[in-house]
PyMOL Python script that loads the backbone (N, CA, C, O; Angstrom):
from pymol import cmd

cmd.read_pdbstr("""\
ATOM      1  N   MET A   1     -83.486 235.107 131.432  1.00  0.00           N
ATOM      2  CA  MET A   1     -83.800 233.691 131.436  1.00  0.00           C
ATOM      3  C   MET A   1     -84.017 233.221 132.861  1.00  0.00           C
ATOM      4  O   MET A   1     -83.116 233.308 133.696  1.00  0.00           O
ATOM      5  N   ALA A   2     -85.174 232.741 133.130  1.00  0.00           N
ATOM      6  CA  ALA A   2     -85.465 232.218 134.463  1.00  0.00           C
ATOM      7  C   ALA A   2     -84.851 230.831 134.605  1.00  0.00           C
ATOM      8  O   ALA A   2     -84.799 230.055 133.651  1.00  0.00           O
ATOM      9  N   ASN A   3     -84.383 230.534 135.826  1.00  0.00           N
ATOM     10  CA  ASN A   3     -83.764 229.227 136.058  1.00  0.00           C
ATOM     11  C   ASN A   3     -83.827 228.890 137.527  1.00  0.00           C
ATOM     12  O   ASN A   3     -84.110 229.746 138.366  1.00  0.00           O
ATOM     13  N   ASN A   4     -83.566 227.654 137.827  1.00  0.00           N
ATOM     14  CA  ASN A   4     -83.483 227.196 139.209  1.00  0.00           C
ATOM     15  C   ASN A   4     -82.082 226.723 139.551  1.00  0.00           C
ATOM     16  O   ASN A   4     -81.877 226.104 140.595  1.00  0.00           O
ATOM     17  N   LEU A   5     -81.117 227.003 138.693  1.00  0.00           N
ATOM     18  CA  LEU A   5     -79.740 226.586 138.898  1.00  0.00           C
ATOM     19  C   LEU A   5     -79.085 227.467 139.956  1.00  0.00           C
ATOM     20  O   LEU A   5     -79.085 228.690 139.815  1.00  0.00           O
ATOM     21  N   PRO A   6     -78.525 226.874 141.017  1.00  0.00           N
ATOM     22  CA  PRO A   6     -77.857 227.710 142.026  1.00  0.00           C
ATOM     23  C   PRO A   6     -76.653 228.425 141.417  1.00  0.00           C
ATOM     24  O   PRO A   6     -76.014 227.913 140.498  1.00  0.00           O
ATOM     25  N   THR A   7     -76.356 229.600 141.933  1.00  0.00           N
ATOM     26  CA  THR A   7     -75.206 230.343 141.423  1.00  0.00           C
ATOM     27  C   THR A   7     -73.913 229.696 141.895  1.00  0.00           C
ATOM     28  O   THR A   7     -73.900 228.927 142.857  1.00  0.00           O
ATOM     29  N   ILE A   8     -72.838 230.018 141.210  1.00  0.00           N
ATOM     30  CA  ILE A   8     -71.528 229.518 141.611  1.00  0.00           C
ATOM     31  C   ILE A   8     -70.998 230.402 142.745  1.00  0.00           C
ATOM     32  O   ILE A   8     -71.379 231.568 142.853  1.00  0.00           O
ATOM     33  N   PRO A   9     -70.125 229.852 143.584  1.00  0.00           N
ATOM     34  CA  PRO A   9     -69.550 230.671 144.658  1.00  0.00           C
ATOM     35  C   PRO A   9     -68.682 231.785 144.080  1.00  0.00           C
ATOM     36  O   PRO A   9     -68.147 231.652 142.980  1.00  0.00           O
ATOM     37  N   ALA A  10     -68.545 232.867 144.813  1.00  0.00           N
ATOM     38  CA  ALA A  10     -67.680 233.972 144.399  1.00  0.00           C
ATOM     39  C   ALA A  10     -66.230 233.498 144.363  1.00  0.00           C
ATOM     40  O   ALA A  10     -65.852 232.564 145.071  1.00  0.00           O
ATOM     41  N   PHE A  11     -65.433 234.148 143.535  1.00  0.00           N
ATOM     42  CA  PHE A  11     -64.010 233.822 143.423  1.00  0.00           C
ATOM     43  C   PHE A  11     -63.283 234.183 144.714  1.00  0.00           C
ATOM     44  O   PHE A  11     -63.509 235.248 145.288  1.00  0.00           O
ATOM     45  N   GLU A  12     -62.408 233.283 145.163  1.00  0.00           N
ATOM     46  CA  GLU A  12     -61.529 233.529 146.304  1.00  0.00           C
ATOM     47  C   GLU A  12     -60.120 233.153 145.880  1.00  0.00           C
ATOM     48  O   GLU A  12     -59.847 231.995 145.562  1.00  0.00           O
ATOM     49  N   ALA A  13     -59.228 234.130 145.877  1.00  0.00           N
ATOM     50  CA  ALA A  13     -57.879 233.929 145.355  1.00  0.00           C
ATOM     51  C   ALA A  13     -57.012 233.042 146.229  1.00  0.00           C
ATOM     52  O   ALA A  13     -56.254 232.227 145.704  1.00  0.00           O
ATOM     53  N   GLY A  14     -57.099 233.172 147.532  1.00  0.00           N
ATOM     54  CA  GLY A  14     -56.210 232.411 148.406  1.00  0.00           C
ATOM     55  C   GLY A  14     -54.774 232.888 148.255  1.00  0.00           C
ATOM     56  O   GLY A  14     -54.530 234.022 147.842  1.00  0.00           O
ATOM     57  N   THR A  15     -53.831 232.024 148.588  1.00  0.00           N
ATOM     58  CA  THR A  15     -52.417 232.407 148.532  1.00  0.00           C
ATOM     59  C   THR A  15     -51.816 232.263 147.144  1.00  0.00           C
ATOM     60  O   THR A  15     -50.821 232.918 146.835  1.00  0.00           O
ATOM     61  N   ASN A  16     -52.397 231.422 146.303  1.00  0.00           N
ATOM     62  CA  ASN A  16     -51.918 231.217 144.940  1.00  0.00           C
ATOM     63  C   ASN A  16     -53.110 231.346 143.997  1.00  0.00           C
ATOM     64  O   ASN A  16     -53.747 230.340 143.684  1.00  0.00           O
ATOM     65  N   PRO A  17     -53.434 232.572 143.531  1.00  0.00           N
ATOM     66  CA  PRO A  17     -54.680 232.786 142.787  1.00  0.00           C
ATOM     67  C   PRO A  17     -54.770 232.099 141.428  1.00  0.00           C
ATOM     68  O   PRO A  17     -55.869 231.981 140.886  1.00  0.00           O
ATOM     69  N   SER A  18     -53.674 231.648 140.868  1.00  0.00           N
ATOM     70  CA  SER A  18     -53.695 231.053 139.536  1.00  0.00           C
ATOM     71  C   SER A  18     -54.613 229.842 139.450  1.00  0.00           C
ATOM     72  O   SER A  18     -55.455 229.765 138.556  1.00  0.00           O
ATOM     73  N   GLU A  19     -54.459 228.905 140.365  1.00  0.00           N
ATOM     74  CA  GLU A  19     -55.278 227.685 140.324  1.00  0.00           C
ATOM     75  C   GLU A  19     -56.742 227.961 140.656  1.00  0.00           C
ATOM     76  O   GLU A  19     -57.622 227.498 139.930  1.00  0.00           O
ATOM     77  N   PRO A  20     -57.036 228.711 141.741  1.00  0.00           N
ATOM     78  CA  PRO A  20     -58.448 229.021 141.995  1.00  0.00           C
ATOM     79  C   PRO A  20     -59.103 229.781 140.831  1.00  0.00           C
ATOM     80  O   PRO A  20     -60.281 229.573 140.540  1.00  0.00           O
ATOM     81  N   TRP A  21     -58.342 230.660 140.168  1.00  0.00           N
ATOM     82  CA  TRP A  21     -58.899 231.385 139.025  1.00  0.00           C
ATOM     83  C   TRP A  21     -59.269 230.425 137.907  1.00  0.00           C
ATOM     84  O   TRP A  21     -60.346 230.531 137.322  1.00  0.00           O
ATOM     85  N   ARG A  22     -58.368 229.480 137.608  1.00  0.00           N
ATOM     86  CA  ARG A  22     -58.634 228.515 136.538  1.00  0.00           C
ATOM     87  C   ARG A  22     -59.912 227.719 136.838  1.00  0.00           C
ATOM     88  O   ARG A  22     -60.743 227.510 135.954  1.00  0.00           O
ATOM     89  N   HIS A  23     -60.056 227.282 138.081  1.00  0.00           N
ATOM     90  CA  HIS A  23     -61.244 226.518 138.465  1.00  0.00           C
ATOM     91  C   HIS A  23     -62.506 227.383 138.436  1.00  0.00           C
ATOM     92  O   HIS A  23     -63.556 226.943 137.966  1.00  0.00           O
ATOM     93  N   TRP A  24     -62.397 228.613 138.939  1.00  0.00           N
ATOM     94  CA  TRP A  24     -63.563 229.491 138.942  1.00  0.00           C
ATOM     95  C   TRP A  24     -63.983 229.840 137.521  1.00  0.00           C
ATOM     96  O   TRP A  24     -65.173 229.883 137.212  1.00  0.00           O
ATOM     97  N   LYS A  25     -63.010 230.087 136.664  1.00  0.00           N
ATOM     98  CA  LYS A  25     -63.296 230.401 135.256  1.00  0.00           C
ATOM     99  C   LYS A  25     -64.026 229.231 134.591  1.00  0.00           C
ATOM    100  O   LYS A  25     -64.991 229.440 133.856  1.00  0.00           O
ATOM    101  N   GLU A  26     -63.570 228.006 134.848  1.00  0.00           N
ATOM    102  CA  GLU A  26     -64.246 226.821 134.295  1.00  0.00           C
ATOM    103  C   GLU A  26     -65.677 226.722 134.818  1.00  0.00           C
ATOM    104  O   GLU A  26     -66.603 226.432 134.060  1.00  0.00           O
ATOM    105  N   ASP A  27     -65.853 226.965 136.113  1.00  0.00           N
ATOM    106  CA  ASP A  27     -67.202 226.937 136.694  1.00  0.00           C
ATOM    107  C   ASP A  27     -68.091 228.007 136.063  1.00  0.00           C
ATOM    108  O   ASP A  27     -69.260 227.756 135.771  1.00  0.00           O
ATOM    109  N   PHE A  28     -67.531 229.199 135.854  1.00  0.00           N
ATOM    110  CA  PHE A  28     -68.292 230.280 135.239  1.00  0.00           C
ATOM    111  C   PHE A  28     -68.680 229.934 133.803  1.00  0.00           C
ATOM    112  O   PHE A  28     -69.819 230.173 133.400  1.00  0.00           O
ATOM    113  N   GLU A  29     -67.757 229.377 133.030  1.00  0.00           N
ATOM    114  CA  GLU A  29     -68.061 228.984 131.656  1.00  0.00           C
ATOM    115  C   GLU A  29     -69.135 227.892 131.624  1.00  0.00           C
ATOM    116  O   GLU A  29     -70.021 227.920 130.770  1.00  0.00           O
ATOM    117  N   ASP A  30     -69.057 226.928 132.555  1.00  0.00           N
ATOM    118  CA  ASP A  30     -70.095 225.895 132.649  1.00  0.00           C
ATOM    119  C   ASP A  30     -71.441 226.520 133.010  1.00  0.00           C
ATOM    120  O   ASP A  30     -72.477 226.127 132.473  1.00  0.00           O
ATOM    121  N   TYR A  31     -71.422 227.479 133.909  1.00  0.00           N
ATOM    122  CA  TYR A  31     -72.648 228.159 134.319  1.00  0.00           C
ATOM    123  C   TYR A  31     -73.283 228.885 133.126  1.00  0.00           C
ATOM    124  O   TYR A  31     -74.493 228.807 132.918  1.00  0.00           O
ATOM    125  N   LEU A  32     -72.452 229.592 132.345  1.00  0.00           N
ATOM    126  CA  LEU A  32     -72.954 230.262 131.137  1.00  0.00           C
ATOM    127  C   LEU A  32     -73.598 229.257 130.187  1.00  0.00           C
ATOM    128  O   LEU A  32     -74.671 229.510 129.638  1.00  0.00           O
ATOM    129  N   GLU A  33     -72.951 228.140 130.001  1.00  0.00           N
ATOM    130  CA  GLU A  33     -73.458 227.109 129.086  1.00  0.00           C
ATOM    131  C   GLU A  33     -74.766 226.517 129.609  1.00  0.00           C
ATOM    132  O   GLU A  33     -75.723 226.355 128.852  1.00  0.00           O
ATOM    133  N   ALA A  34     -74.807 226.196 130.891  1.00  0.00           N
ATOM    134  CA  ALA A  34     -76.004 225.589 131.471  1.00  0.00           C
ATOM    135  C   ALA A  34     -77.220 226.516 131.373  1.00  0.00           C
ATOM    136  O   ALA A  34     -78.349 226.056 131.203  1.00  0.00           O
ATOM    137  N   LEU A  35     -76.977 227.811 131.481  1.00  0.00           N
ATOM    138  CA  LEU A  35     -78.067 228.779 131.399  1.00  0.00           C
ATOM    139  C   LEU A  35     -78.332 229.263 129.972  1.00  0.00           C
ATOM    140  O   LEU A  35     -79.182 230.120 129.734  1.00  0.00           O
ATOM    141  N   ARG A  36     -77.583 228.691 129.038  1.00  0.00           N
ATOM    142  CA  ARG A  36     -77.697 229.057 127.620  1.00  0.00           C
ATOM    143  C   ARG A  36     -77.327 230.514 127.361  1.00  0.00           C
ATOM    144  O   ARG A  36     -77.884 231.167 126.478  1.00  0.00           O
ATOM    145  N   TYR A  37     -76.380 231.006 128.144  1.00  0.00           N
ATOM    146  CA  TYR A  37     -75.853 232.348 127.939  1.00  0.00           C
ATOM    147  C   TYR A  37     -74.544 232.335 127.145  1.00  0.00           C
ATOM    148  O   TYR A  37     -74.004 233.398 126.839  1.00  0.00           O
ATOM    149  N   SER A  38     -74.028 231.160 126.808  1.00  0.00           N
ATOM    150  CA  SER A  38     -72.726 231.097 126.145  1.00  0.00           C
ATOM    151  C   SER A  38     -72.720 231.816 124.797  1.00  0.00           C
ATOM    152  O   SER A  38     -71.671 232.283 124.351  1.00  0.00           O
ATOM    153  N   GLU A  39     -73.873 231.910 124.151  1.00  0.00           N
ATOM    154  CA  GLU A  39     -73.963 232.609 122.870  1.00  0.00           C
ATOM    155  C   GLU A  39     -74.560 234.012 123.011  1.00  0.00           C
ATOM    156  O   GLU A  39     -74.826 234.678 122.011  1.00  0.00           O
ATOM    157  N   ALA A  40     -74.766 234.455 124.244  1.00  0.00           N
ATOM    158  CA  ALA A  40     -75.332 235.778 124.502  1.00  0.00           C
ATOM    159  C   ALA A  40     -74.316 236.861 124.141  1.00  0.00           C
ATOM    160  O   ALA A  40     -73.123 236.576 124.034  1.00  0.00           O
ATOM    161  N   PRO A  41     -74.770 238.086 123.952  1.00  0.00           N
ATOM    162  CA  PRO A  41     -73.837 239.186 123.676  1.00  0.00           C
ATOM    163  C   PRO A  41     -72.823 239.334 124.820  1.00  0.00           C
ATOM    164  O   PRO A  41     -73.121 239.019 125.972  1.00  0.00           O
ATOM    165  N   GLU A  42     -71.636 239.812 124.485  1.00  0.00           N
ATOM    166  CA  GLU A  42     -70.583 239.988 125.487  1.00  0.00           C
ATOM    167  C   GLU A  42     -71.042 240.886 126.628  1.00  0.00           C
ATOM    168  O   GLU A  42     -70.667 240.657 127.778  1.00  0.00           O
ATOM    169  N   LYS A  43     -71.831 241.885 126.337  1.00  0.00           N
ATOM    170  CA  LYS A  43     -72.323 242.791 127.378  1.00  0.00           C
ATOM    171  C   LYS A  43     -73.126 242.014 128.428  1.00  0.00           C
ATOM    172  O   LYS A  43     -72.999 242.281 129.623  1.00  0.00           O
ATOM    173  N   THR A  44     -73.936 241.070 127.998  1.00  0.00           N
ATOM    174  CA  THR A  44     -74.731 240.247 128.910  1.00  0.00           C
ATOM    175  C   THR A  44     -73.828 239.341 129.740  1.00  0.00           C
ATOM    176  O   THR A  44     -74.003 239.234 130.953  1.00  0.00           O
ATOM    177  N   LYS A  45     -72.861 238.688 129.091  1.00  0.00           N
ATOM    178  CA  LYS A  45     -71.948 237.800 129.810  1.00  0.00           C
ATOM    179  C   LYS A  45     -71.092 238.589 130.799  1.00  0.00           C
ATOM    180  O   LYS A  45     -70.804 238.101 131.892  1.00  0.00           O
ATOM    181  N   THR A  46     -70.683 239.800 130.427  1.00  0.00           N
ATOM    182  CA  THR A  46     -69.884 240.633 131.311  1.00  0.00           C
ATOM    183  C   THR A  46     -70.690 241.031 132.547  1.00  0.00           C
ATOM    184  O   THR A  46     -70.170 241.014 133.662  1.00  0.00           O
ATOM    185  N   ALA A  47     -71.956 241.388 132.348  1.00  0.00           N
ATOM    186  CA  ALA A  47     -72.813 241.741 133.483  1.00  0.00           C
ATOM    187  C   ALA A  47     -72.982 240.555 134.415  1.00  0.00           C
ATOM    188  O   ALA A  47     -72.941 240.720 135.634  1.00  0.00           O
ATOM    189  N   LEU A  48     -73.171 239.367 133.869  1.00  0.00           N
ATOM    190  CA  LEU A  48     -73.308 238.169 134.688  1.00  0.00           C
ATOM    191  C   LEU A  48     -72.005 237.870 135.430  1.00  0.00           C
ATOM    192  O   LEU A  48     -72.026 237.493 136.602  1.00  0.00           O
ATOM    193  N   PHE A  49     -70.885 238.037 134.754  1.00  0.00           N
ATOM    194  CA  PHE A  49     -69.569 237.856 135.373  1.00  0.00           C
ATOM    195  C   PHE A  49     -69.421 238.778 136.575  1.00  0.00           C
ATOM    196  O   PHE A  49     -69.042 238.334 137.658  1.00  0.00           O
ATOM    197  N   ARG A  50     -69.721 240.072 136.386  1.00  0.00           N
ATOM    198  CA  ARG A  50     -69.586 241.034 137.479  1.00  0.00           C
ATOM    199  C   ARG A  50     -70.540 240.706 138.628  1.00  0.00           C
ATOM    200  O   ARG A  50     -70.216 240.931 139.794  1.00  0.00           O
ATOM    201  N   HIS A  51     -71.695 240.184 138.298  1.00  0.00           N
ATOM    202  CA  HIS A  51     -72.675 239.834 139.321  1.00  0.00           C
ATOM    203  C   HIS A  51     -72.202 238.652 140.166  1.00  0.00           C
ATOM    204  O   HIS A  51     -72.458 238.615 141.370  1.00  0.00           O
ATOM    205  N   LEU A  52     -71.526 237.700 139.561  1.00  0.00           N
ATOM    206  CA  LEU A  52     -71.141 236.464 140.244  1.00  0.00           C
ATOM    207  C   LEU A  52     -69.730 236.472 140.830  1.00  0.00           C
ATOM    208  O   LEU A  52     -69.449 235.697 141.744  1.00  0.00           O
ATOM    209  N   CYS A  53     -68.853 237.310 140.337  1.00  0.00           N
ATOM    210  CA  CYS A  53     -67.427 237.169 140.644  1.00  0.00           C
ATOM    211  C   CYS A  53     -67.065 237.417 142.104  1.00  0.00           C
ATOM    212  O   CYS A  53     -66.067 236.876 142.581  1.00  0.00           O
ATOM    213  N   GLY A  54     -67.833 238.204 142.815  1.00  0.00           N
ATOM    214  CA  GLY A  54     -67.529 238.472 144.212  1.00  0.00           C
ATOM    215  C   GLY A  54     -66.746 239.757 144.394  1.00  0.00           C
ATOM    216  O   GLY A  54     -66.218 240.326 143.438  1.00  0.00           O
ATOM    217  N   GLU A  55     -66.684 240.200 145.628  1.00  0.00           N
ATOM    218  CA  GLU A  55     -66.066 241.493 145.942  1.00  0.00           C
ATOM    219  C   GLU A  55     -64.574 241.546 145.609  1.00  0.00           C
ATOM    220  O   GLU A  55     -64.070 242.591 145.198  1.00  0.00           O
ATOM    221  N   GLU A  56     -63.872 240.444 145.780  1.00  0.00           N
ATOM    222  CA  GLU A  56     -62.431 240.415 145.528  1.00  0.00           C
ATOM    223  C   GLU A  56     -62.121 240.788 144.072  1.00  0.00           C
ATOM    224  O   GLU A  56     -61.274 241.644 143.819  1.00  0.00           O
ATOM    225  N   LEU A  57     -62.798 240.154 143.129  1.00  0.00           N
ATOM    226  CA  LEU A  57     -62.572 240.474 141.719  1.00  0.00           C
ATOM    227  C   LEU A  57     -63.154 241.837 141.349  1.00  0.00           C
ATOM    228  O   LEU A  57     -62.579 242.550 140.526  1.00  0.00           O
ATOM    229  N   LYS A  58     -64.276 242.203 141.941  1.00  0.00           N
ATOM    230  CA  LYS A  58     -64.854 243.521 141.650  1.00  0.00           C
ATOM    231  C   LYS A  58     -63.884 244.634 142.012  1.00  0.00           C
ATOM    232  O   LYS A  58     -63.765 245.611 141.272  1.00  0.00           O
ATOM    233  N   LYS A  59     -63.191 244.505 143.135  1.00  0.00           N
ATOM    234  CA  LYS A  59     -62.198 245.503 143.529  1.00  0.00           C
ATOM    235  C   LYS A  59     -61.084 245.590 142.493  1.00  0.00           C
ATOM    236  O   LYS A  59     -60.633 246.683 142.152  1.00  0.00           O
ATOM    237  N   GLN A  60     -60.642 244.443 141.995  1.00  0.00           N
ATOM    238  CA  GLN A  60     -59.582 244.431 140.994  1.00  0.00           C
ATOM    239  C   GLN A  60     -60.074 245.054 139.682  1.00  0.00           C
ATOM    240  O   GLN A  60     -59.342 245.805 139.038  1.00  0.00           O
ATOM    241  N   LEU A  61     -61.298 244.746 139.293  1.00  0.00           N
ATOM    242  CA  LEU A  61     -61.854 245.327 138.071  1.00  0.00           C
ATOM    243  C   LEU A  61     -61.974 246.839 138.192  1.00  0.00           C
ATOM    244  O   LEU A  61     -61.671 247.572 137.251  1.00  0.00           O
ATOM    245  N   ARG A  62     -62.414 247.296 139.349  1.00  0.00           N
ATOM    246  CA  ARG A  62     -62.539 248.741 139.558  1.00  0.00           C
ATOM    247  C   ARG A  62     -61.173 249.411 139.521  1.00  0.00           C
ATOM    248  O   ARG A  62     -61.051 250.548 139.064  1.00  0.00           O
ATOM    249  N   ALA A  63     -60.148 248.716 139.997  1.00  0.00           N
ATOM    250  CA  ALA A  63     -58.793 249.271 139.965  1.00  0.00           C
ATOM    251  C   ALA A  63     -58.331 249.494 138.529  1.00  0.00           C
ATOM    252  O   ALA A  63     -57.578 250.430 138.258  1.00  0.00           O
ATOM    253  N   PHE A  64     -58.775 248.645 137.610  1.00  0.00           N
ATOM    254  CA  PHE A  64     -58.440 248.798 136.196  1.00  0.00           C
ATOM    255  C   PHE A  64     -59.414 249.720 135.478  1.00  0.00           C
ATOM    256  O   PHE A  64     -59.193 250.090 134.325  1.00  0.00           O
ATOM    257  N   ASP A  65     -60.503 250.093 136.169  1.00  0.00           N
ATOM    258  CA  ASP A  65     -61.525 250.986 135.614  1.00  0.00           C
ATOM    259  C   ASP A  65     -62.069 250.442 134.298  1.00  0.00           C
ATOM    260  O   ASP A  65     -62.159 251.175 133.313  1.00  0.00           O
ATOM    261  N   LEU A  66     -62.434 249.150 134.277  1.00  0.00           N
ATOM    262  CA  LEU A  66     -62.952 248.512 133.081  1.00  0.00           C
ATOM    263  C   LEU A  66     -64.451 248.744 132.962  1.00  0.00           C
ATOM    264  O   LEU A  66     -65.257 247.966 133.472  1.00  0.00           O
ATOM    265  N   LYS A  67     -64.809 249.822 132.285  1.00  0.00           N
ATOM    266  CA  LYS A  67     -66.207 250.168 132.085  1.00  0.00           C
ATOM    267  C   LYS A  67     -66.426 250.444 130.609  1.00  0.00           C
ATOM    268  O   LYS A  67     -65.526 250.957 129.945  1.00  0.00           O
ATOM    269  N   PRO A  68     -67.604 250.116 130.073  1.00  0.00           N
ATOM    270  CA  PRO A  68     -67.861 250.380 128.659  1.00  0.00           C
ATOM    271  C   PRO A  68     -67.653 251.832 128.267  1.00  0.00           C
ATOM    272  O   PRO A  68     -67.195 252.106 127.158  1.00  0.00           O
ATOM    273  N   ASN A  69     -67.978 252.770 129.146  1.00  0.00           N
ATOM    274  CA  ASN A  69     -67.806 254.174 128.792  1.00  0.00           C
ATOM    275  C   ASN A  69     -66.352 254.625 128.869  1.00  0.00           C
ATOM    276  O   ASN A  69     -66.049 255.788 128.604  1.00  0.00           O
ATOM    277  N   ASN A  70     -65.462 253.724 129.225  1.00  0.00           N
ATOM    278  CA  ASN A  70     -64.044 254.027 129.319  1.00  0.00           C
ATOM    279  C   ASN A  70     -63.281 253.402 128.151  1.00  0.00           C
ATOM    280  O   ASN A  70     -62.064 253.232 128.225  1.00  0.00           O
ATOM    281  N   GLY A  71     -63.989 253.062 127.078  1.00  0.00           N
ATOM    282  CA  GLY A  71     -63.354 252.482 125.909  1.00  0.00           C
ATOM    283  C   GLY A  71     -63.193 250.973 125.986  1.00  0.00           C
ATOM    284  O   GLY A  71     -62.662 250.370 125.053  1.00  0.00           O
ATOM    285  N   CYS A  72     -63.630 250.354 127.058  1.00  0.00           N
ATOM    286  CA  CYS A  72     -63.528 248.910 127.223  1.00  0.00           C
ATOM    287  C   CYS A  72     -64.884 248.305 126.940  1.00  0.00           C
ATOM    288  O   CYS A  72     -65.877 248.705 127.547  1.00  0.00           O
ATOM    289  N   GLU A  73     -64.945 247.360 126.042  1.00  0.00           N
ATOM    290  CA  GLU A  73     -66.219 246.749 125.662  1.00  0.00           C
ATOM    291  C   GLU A  73     -66.664 245.664 126.621  1.00  0.00           C
ATOM    292  O   GLU A  73     -67.822 245.250 126.571  1.00  0.00           O
ATOM    293  N   GLY A  74     -65.800 245.194 127.482  1.00  0.00           N
ATOM    294  CA  GLY A  74     -66.189 244.146 128.419  1.00  0.00           C
ATOM    295  C   GLY A  74     -64.975 243.471 129.010  1.00  0.00           C
ATOM    296  O   GLY A  74     -63.836 243.839 128.724  1.00  0.00           O
ATOM    297  N   VAL A  75     -65.232 242.497 129.823  1.00  0.00           N
ATOM    298  CA  VAL A  75     -64.162 241.750 130.467  1.00  0.00           C
ATOM    299  C   VAL A  75     -63.879 240.512 129.644  1.00  0.00           C
ATOM    300  O   VAL A  75     -64.797 239.770 129.295  1.00  0.00           O
ATOM    301  N   ILE A  76     -62.618 240.286 129.334  1.00  0.00           N
ATOM    302  CA  ILE A  76     -62.212 239.088 128.607  1.00  0.00           C
ATOM    303  C   ILE A  76     -61.629 238.128 129.630  1.00  0.00           C
ATOM    304  O   ILE A  76     -60.788 238.519 130.440  1.00  0.00           O
ATOM    305  N   LEU A  77     -62.063 236.891 129.600  1.00  0.00           N
ATOM    306  CA  LEU A  77     -61.709 235.947 130.650  1.00  0.00           C
ATOM    307  C   LEU A  77     -60.351 235.286 130.467  1.00  0.00           C
ATOM    308  O   LEU A  77     -60.002 234.391 131.238  1.00  0.00           O
ATOM    309  N   THR A  78     -59.597 235.686 129.500  1.00  0.00           N
ATOM    310  CA  THR A  78     -58.256 235.151 129.328  1.00  0.00           C
ATOM    311  C   THR A  78     -57.281 236.317 129.236  1.00  0.00           C
ATOM    312  O   THR A  78     -57.690 237.465 129.062  1.00  0.00           O
ATOM    313  N   SER A  79     -56.018 236.026 129.350  1.00  0.00           N
ATOM    314  CA  SER A  79     -55.003 237.070 129.218  1.00  0.00           C
ATOM    315  C   SER A  79     -53.760 236.467 128.605  1.00  0.00           C
ATOM    316  O   SER A  79     -53.685 235.259 128.380  1.00  0.00           O
ATOM    317  N   ALA A  80     -52.801 237.304 128.339  1.00  0.00           N
ATOM    318  CA  ALA A  80     -51.560 236.830 127.736  1.00  0.00           C
ATOM    319  C   ALA A  80     -50.859 235.849 128.665  1.00  0.00           C
ATOM    320  O   ALA A  80     -50.143 234.960 128.202  1.00  0.00           O
ATOM    321  N   SER A  81     -51.056 236.001 129.969  1.00  0.00           N
ATOM    322  CA  SER A  81     -50.397 235.099 130.909  1.00  0.00           C
ATOM    323  C   SER A  81     -51.122 233.771 131.066  1.00  0.00           C
ATOM    324  O   SER A  81     -50.624 232.865 131.734  1.00  0.00           O
ATOM    325  N   GLY A  82     -52.303 233.650 130.452  1.00  0.00           N
ATOM    326  CA  GLY A  82     -53.033 232.396 130.530  1.00  0.00           C
ATOM    327  C   GLY A  82     -53.930 232.283 131.734  1.00  0.00           C
ATOM    328  O   GLY A  82     -54.587 231.258 131.917  1.00  0.00           O
ATOM    329  N   ILE A  83     -53.976 233.306 132.558  1.00  0.00           N
ATOM    330  CA  ILE A  83     -54.835 233.282 133.743  1.00  0.00           C
ATOM    331  C   ILE A  83     -56.197 233.767 133.369  1.00  0.00           C
ATOM    332  O   ILE A  83     -57.085 233.830 134.219  1.00  0.00           O
TER     333      ILE A  83
END
""", "prot")
cmd.dss("prot")
cmd.show_as("cartoon", "prot")
cmd.util.cbc("prot")
cmd.orient("prot")
């Protein structure tokens, strides 16, 4: 989907990552909605997430080895802890 909407800034955890994560997640969900990706397949949303999240989150994702060929279907933006 072509668009002229600027991308959201990459996630920056700071000293207390809980609040910045909540705000970044909201921005990402708004971005998905604005681009009409909210109903897209999870694989598409996951690729967009990885593209936008920034190096800090990419390092964390790689540490968990979350890849489709590793039995993981994608990244889920919520967790049991609510972050």
